[in-house]
N, C-alpha and C positions, 0 to 999 in steps of 0.2 A: 504494500500500500504506500509506503514511503516513496518508492520509486515512481509510482503513478502521480503522486502529488507534485513531484519535480518534473516529470515528463510532460504532463498535460499542458501546463502553462508555456513551457518552452516550445512544444509542438504548435500550439495555437499561434504563438508569435512568429514562428519560423514558417511563413507561408510559401517559402520556396521548396519545402518538403525535402530538402537535403537531410533533414533530421531523420527521415525514415531509414536511411541507409545506416544510421548508427546502430540499429538492431538488425535490420533485414539483410544487410550485405556483410554481416559479420559471421562468425562461426556458428552461432546458436540458432539463428532463424533462417527462414527461406530467403534466398537471394532474389530480390524483386526483378532483377534484370533477366532472370531465367524464366519468368512467367509471361504468359500472353497478356496483352493489355486488357482484353475482354474478361479474362479470369480475375485480374486485379480489381477491375470495376465491379464485377459481380460480387466478389468476396467482400469488398469494402461496404457495399450496400447490405449484404447479409449480416455483417458484423454489427451493424447499428442496432440489431435486435437481440444481441447476445449479452452476457454478463461476464466479461473478462477484460483484461487490460486493453486489448486492441479495440474492444467495443467502446470504451470510454473515449478513445481517440477518434474512432470512426463516427461517433455521434456528433462530433464537432465539425465534420466535413460537409460542405455544401456540394451541390452537383458540380459547380465550377472548380472547387478544390479537387474533387475526384478526377475531373478531366485533366487538371494540371499534373496530378500524380501519374496518371497513365501516359501522359506525354513525356514525363521524366523517366519513368521506369517501364519495364516490360518490353516485349519484342513483338 
């Protein structure tokens, strides 16, 4: 929970979404550049209805934000 309290404000302020790669292109999480853009978009929309760390982040994303993410990451 402490990590989430730090992560969420930083993520909201970092609208270039380079913050995503701090977890997702590291060793522990899925590399976003290996995923199809359509999958990333679908998954972010699904996560808005879950209850986990990524869901708290996904809930803050607008459609415009999701489009920016899939333009930055994915193939």
